C-alpha positions as CSV (number, residue, x, y, z in Angstrom):
1,M,78.7,144.3,96.1
2,F,82.1,142.6,96.4
3,R,83.3,145.0,99.1
4,Y,84.6,142.3,101.5
5,F,85.8,139.9,98.8
6,P,89.6,139.5,98.4
7,P,91.3,141.0,95.4
8,Q,91.6,138.8,92.3
9,Q,94.9,139.9,90.9
10,N,97.0,137.9,93.5
11,L,97.7,134.2,93.5
12,H,97.0,132.5,96.8
13,P,98.8,129.5,98.2
14,H,97.0,126.2,98.8
15,N,97.1,124.6,102.3
16,K,96.4,120.9,101.9
17,R,95.0,120.8,105.4
18,D,92.0,123.0,104.4
19,Y,91.0,120.6,101.6
20,Y,91.6,117.5,103.9
21,I,89.2,119.0,106.5
22,A,86.5,119.7,103.8
23,A,86.8,116.3,102.1
24,F,86.7,114.5,105.5
25,T,83.6,116.4,106.6
26,F,81.7,115.9,103.3
27,F,82.4,112.2,103.5
28,C,81.6,111.8,107.2
29,V,78.4,113.8,106.9
30,A,77.1,111.4,104.2
31,V,78.2,108.3,106.1
32,C,76.7,109.6,109.4
33,L,73.3,110.7,108.0
34,I,72.8,107.6,105.9
35,T,73.8,105.4,108.9
36,D,71.4,107.3,111.1
37,S,68.5,106.8,108.7
38,D,67.7,103.4,110.3
39,A,69.9,103.6,113.4
40,S,69.0,102.9,117.0
41,L,69.4,105.5,119.7
42,E,72.5,103.5,120.9
43,K,74.0,103.9,117.4
44,Q,73.2,107.6,117.4
45,N,75.1,108.0,120.6
46,A,78.0,106.1,119.1
47,L,78.0,108.5,116.2
48,G,78.1,111.3,118.6
49,V,81.2,110.0,120.4
50,A,82.9,109.6,117.0
51,G,81.9,113.1,116.0
52,W,83.6,114.6,119.1
53,V,86.7,112.5,118.6
54,F,87.0,113.8,115.0
55,L,86.3,117.4,115.9
56,I,88.8,117.5,118.8
57,G,91.4,115.9,116.6
58,W,91.0,118.5,113.9
59,L,91.0,121.4,116.4
60,L,94.4,120.3,117.7
61,G,95.8,121.8,114.6
62,E,93.9,125.1,114.8
63,N,94.8,128.3,116.7
64,K,93.0,129.5,119.8
65,E,90.7,131.9,118.0
66,I,89.3,129.1,115.7
67,R,88.8,126.8,118.7
68,V,86.8,129.5,120.5
69,Q,84.8,130.1,117.4
70,V,84.0,126.4,117.0
71,L,83.0,126.2,120.7
72,I,80.6,129.2,120.3
73,A,79.2,127.7,117.1
74,V,78.5,124.4,118.9
75,M,76.9,126.0,121.9
76,F,74.7,128.5,119.8
77,A,73.7,125.9,117.3
78,T,72.8,123.3,119.9
79,V,70.5,125.7,121.7
80,G,69.0,126.6,118.4
81,E,68.5,123.0,117.5
82,H,66.5,122.3,120.6
83,F,64.4,125.4,120.1
84,A,63.7,124.9,116.4
85,S,63.1,121.2,116.4
86,P,61.7,119.7,119.6
87,F,60.1,122.9,120.9
88,M,58.9,124.7,117.7
89,G,58.6,121.8,115.3
90,G,60.2,123.5,112.4
91,Y,61.8,120.2,111.5
92,T,61.7,116.8,113.2
93,Y,64.3,114.1,113.7
94,R,63.3,110.5,113.5
95,F,63.2,110.1,117.3
96,H,61.8,113.6,117.9
97,N,65.1,114.4,119.6
98,V,68.4,116.2,118.8
99,P,70.7,113.3,117.9
100,A,74.0,113.0,119.9
101,Y,76.1,113.7,116.8
102,V,74.5,117.1,116.0
103,P,76.5,119.3,118.4
104,A,79.9,117.9,117.2
105,G,78.5,117.9,113.7
106,H,77.9,121.7,113.8
107,G,81.4,122.1,115.0
108,M,82.7,120.2,112.0
109,V,80.5,122.0,109.6
110,Y,81.6,125.4,110.9
111,L,85.3,124.3,110.8
112,T,84.8,123.2,107.2
113,A,83.3,126.5,106.2
114,V,86.3,128.3,107.7
115,A,88.8,125.9,106.1
116,L,87.2,126.2,102.6
117,G,86.7,130.0,103.1
118,R,90.5,130.5,103.7
119,S,91.6,128.0,101.1
120,G,93.6,129.2,98.1
121,F,90.9,128.0,95.7
122,F,88.1,130.0,97.4
123,V,90.2,133.1,97.8
124,R,91.3,133.1,94.2
125,Y,87.9,132.4,92.7
126,A,85.7,134.0,95.3
127,R,83.7,136.1,92.8
128,E,83.1,133.3,90.4
129,I,82.0,131.0,93.2
130,A,79.7,133.7,94.5
131,L,78.0,134.1,91.1
132,F,77.6,130.3,90.8
133,V,76.1,130.0,94.3
134,V,73.7,132.9,93.7
135,A,72.6,131.4,90.4
136,V,72.0,127.9,91.8
137,C,70.3,129.0,95.0
138,G,68.3,131.6,93.2
139,A,67.0,129.1,90.6
140,W,66.2,126.7,93.5
141,S,64.3,129.4,95.3
142,L,62.4,130.4,92.1
143,W,61.4,126.8,91.5
144,G,60.2,126.6,95.1
145,I,57.7,129.4,94.7
146,T,56.5,128.5,91.2
147,F,56.6,124.8,90.2
148,A,57.3,123.0,93.5
149,T,54.3,120.9,94.6
150,Q,54.8,121.8,98.3
151,G,55.8,125.4,97.8
152,D,58.8,127.0,99.5
153,W,58.2,130.6,100.4
154,V,60.3,130.3,103.5
155,G,63.2,129.1,101.3
156,A,62.8,132.2,99.1
157,L,62.9,134.5,102.2
158,L,65.9,132.7,103.5
159,F,67.6,133.1,100.2
160,V,67.2,136.9,100.5
161,V,68.8,136.7,104.0
162,F,71.6,134.6,102.6
163,L,72.3,137.3,100.0
164,F,72.6,139.9,102.7
165,Y,75.1,137.7,104.6
166,L,77.1,137.1,101.3
167,F,77.3,140.7,100.1
168,K,77.1,142.7,103.3
169,G,78.8,140.4,105.8
170,K,82.5,140.8,106.5
171,S,83.3,137.1,105.9
172,P,81.7,136.3,102.6
173,L,84.0,133.3,101.8
174,V,82.9,131.6,105.0
175,Y,79.3,132.0,104.0
176,L,80.0,130.8,100.5
177,A,81.7,127.7,101.9
178,A,78.8,127.2,104.3
179,F,76.4,127.0,101.4
180,F,78.1,124.0,100.0
181,I,78.5,121.9,103.1
182,T,75.1,122.8,104.5
183,T,73.3,122.2,101.3
184,W,75.1,118.8,101.0
185,L,74.0,117.8,104.5
186,E,70.4,119.1,104.2
187,L,69.8,117.3,100.9
188,I,71.2,114.0,102.2
189,G,69.5,114.2,105.6
190,T,66.1,114.9,104.2
191,A,66.5,112.4,101.3
192,V,67.2,109.5,103.6
193,G,64.7,110.6,106.2
194,T,67.0,111.4,109.0
195,W,64.9,114.6,109.6
196,Q,62.0,116.3,107.8
197,W,61.1,120.0,107.6
198,A,57.5,120.9,108.4
199,A,55.4,121.7,105.4
200,I,54.2,124.9,107.0
201,D,56.7,127.0,109.0
202,P,55.3,127.2,112.6
203,V,56.4,130.8,113.1
204,L,55.7,132.4,109.7
205,G,52.8,130.2,108.7
206,L,54.2,129.9,105.2
207,P,55.0,126.8,103.1
208,Q,58.6,125.6,103.2
209,G,60.5,123.0,101.3
210,N,62.1,119.9,102.6
211,P,64.7,121.4,102.9
212,P,64.0,125.1,102.3
213,S,66.1,126.4,99.4
214,G,67.8,129.2,101.4
215,V,68.5,127.0,104.4
216,A,72.2,128.0,104.4
217,A,71.1,131.3,105.9
218,W,70.4,129.6,109.2
219,Y,73.9,128.2,109.2
220,C,75.3,131.6,108.3
221,L,73.7,133.0,111.4
222,V,75.6,130.4,113.5
223,D,78.8,131.4,111.6
224,A,78.3,135.1,112.2
225,V,77.7,134.5,115.9
226,A,80.8,132.4,116.2
227,M,83.0,134.9,114.4
228,G,81.6,137.9,116.2
229,G,81.6,136.3,119.6
230,S,85.2,135.0,119.7
231,A,87.0,138.3,120.3
232,P,84.8,139.3,123.4
233,V,85.2,135.8,124.8
234,L,89.0,135.8,124.3
235,R,89.2,139.3,125.9
236,A,87.1,138.2,128.9
237,A,89.3,135.1,129.3
238,K,92.4,137.2,129.2
239,K,91.1,139.7,131.8
240,T,90.0,136.8,134.0
241,R,93.4,135.2,133.9
242,H,95.0,138.5,134.7
243,F,92.7,139.1,137.6
244,L,93.3,135.6,139.0
245,S,97.1,135.8,138.7
246,K,97.1,139.2,140.3
247,N,94.9,138.3,143.3
248,L,96.0,134.7,143.9
249,A,99.8,135.3,143.5
């Protein structure tokens, strides 16, 4: 079950930068989503500009691989947002659009998951954190299919998918960290009315919560694509540079 989890017997150093990134993102997510709850389109666009400034600023301190991963996460998540929200209607933003801050926001969320996942605290207590997350998300999912007024069968299915990522994926600490930041943003965003999930999932035809309990699974998909896609992109970029230097010299 804990195949890809780090060994517990070693102490792991803390990098303050990892915690600064996480604290900054958790704070900014709350401010941004609460601000957008009654914001105009112009203010949404301003939040988008601020989001890109912050994301680029943090990426200056990361290596090339992380930068490429963030770029892939932003691109994949942005396409997914337009498909899932305006096109499919799985959830709906206030203006029935994809707010300008969402692409940069996905980049910050992914970077936060990476930062927390590599932090000394997460590495040292990975198993304990995993058990806590499974217990909390499992209880939430169970409540959704038993006592919740609206019902949340989609959330329960997503919880199963999340477990697969957590215990079969090669980067469980990133997925663990993703649970915390994505649950935080989903609970705030839906509570203040920045977006709302459809009561019935348009694809499965099953009831889902607002937000679904296992919603972190969708973000784990973004993370998996970003981590898996960075190596091929870097190899292709290297071959392209080599080809250009050889033929244009």
